[in-house]
C-alpha positions in Angstrom: 79.2 5.4 -49.9 76.8 6.7 -47.4 73.4 7.0 -49.1 71.5 10.2 -48.6 68.9 10.0 -51.3 67.5 8.4 -54.4 66.0 9.8 -57.5 63.7 7.9 -59.9 63.7 9.4 -63.4 61.1 8.1 -65.9 62.2 7.5 -69.5 59.5 8.5 -72.0 57.0 8.9 -69.1 58.0 5.5 -67.7 57.1 3.6 -70.9 60.7 2.9 -71.8 61.8 2.3 -68.2 63.4 4.3 -65.4 66.8 5.5 -64.3 67.4 5.3 -60.6 70.2 7.5 -59.1 71.6 6.7 -55.7 73.2 9.8 -54.2 75.9 9.7 -51.6 76.8 12.3 -49.0 80.1 13.0 -50.7 78.4 13.9 -54.0 78.8 10.4 -55.5 76.0 9.3 -57.9 75.4 5.8 -59.0 72.9 5.4 -61.9 71.1 2.3 -62.8 69.0 2.3 -66.1 66.2 -0.2 -66.1 64.5 -0.9 -69.4 60.8 -1.8 -69.3 59.6 -5.0 -70.9 56.3 -5.5 -72.9 54.4 -6.2 -69.7 55.6 -3.0 -68.1 56.7 -4.7 -64.9 58.8 -1.8 -63.8 57.1 1.3 -62.3 58.0 4.2 -60.1 57.1 2.3 -57.0 59.3 -0.8 -57.6 62.1 0.9 -59.6 64.4 1.4 -56.6 64.0 -2.2 -55.4 64.8 -3.5 -59.0 67.9 -1.2 -59.2 69.1 -2.6 -55.8 68.8 -6.1 -57.2 70.9 -5.1 -60.2 73.5 -3.6 -57.9 73.6 -6.8 -55.8 74.1 -8.9 -58.9 76.9 -6.6 -60.0 78.6 -6.7 -56.6 78.6 -10.6 -56.8 80.0 -10.7 -60.3 83.6 -11.5 -61.0 84.7 -8.6 -63.2 88.3 -9.9 -63.8 87.2 -12.1 -66.6 85.5 -9.2 -68.3 88.4 -6.9 -67.9 90.8 -9.5 -69.4 88.6 -10.1 -72.5 88.6 -6.4 -73.5 91.8 -5.5 -75.2 90.6 -2.2 -76.5 87.9 0.0 -75.1 84.7 0.1 -77.1 83.3 3.5 -77.7 80.1 4.5 -79.4 80.0 7.8 -81.3 77.1 10.0 -80.6 74.4 10.4 -83.2 75.6 13.9 -83.9 79.2 12.7 -84.3 78.2 9.9 -86.6 75.9 12.3 -88.5 73.0 9.8 -88.0 70.0 12.1 -88.8 67.5 9.3 -88.2 68.8 8.7 -84.7 68.9 12.4 -83.9 65.3 12.7 -85.1 64.3 9.8 -82.8 66.1 11.3 -79.8 64.4 14.7 -80.5 61.0 13.0 -80.7 61.7 11.1 -77.4 62.8 14.3 -75.7 59.7 16.2 -76.8 57.5 13.3 -75.6 59.3 13.4 -72.2 58.6 17.1 -71.8 55.0 17.1 -73.0 52.9 19.4 -72.5 55.7 21.9 -71.8 56.9 21.3 -75.4 53.7 22.6 -76.9 54.1 25.9 -78.8 53.1 29.1 -77.1 49.9 30.6 -78.3 49.0 34.3 -78.3 45.6 35.5 -77.2 44.4 39.0 -77.8 41.2 40.3 -76.2 39.3 43.4 -77.4 36.4 45.2 -76.0 33.8 46.1 -78.7 32.3 49.6 -78.4 29.3 51.2 -80.1 30.8 54.7 -80.2 31.4 56.1 -83.6 34.7 57.9 -84.2 34.5 61.7 -84.6 36.4 63.1 -87.5 
């Protein structure tokens, strides 16, 4: 993979962490999700470096033991598929917080010009 760019995407404005996407010239995208700890040690400036560390650890890991231990693939159903309304509400709240202030409702303003003229009948 020949790297042509990186993208750092904040999760909940960076409070929950960051997703770093490495983009290759052939259209490949490798994403690394980094969760922030209580001390908020991950920020926009060091997220790429931390993601590279995670990728190095992954490259040095022997995956054959993991593959052999998984007889059946484990899948998680989405909150909508599981009809988990609490999780859907949580995801909606997080999405609204991520898009703030664009998620504020639109307000309508009307201006009028007062006149002193009496209407003729």
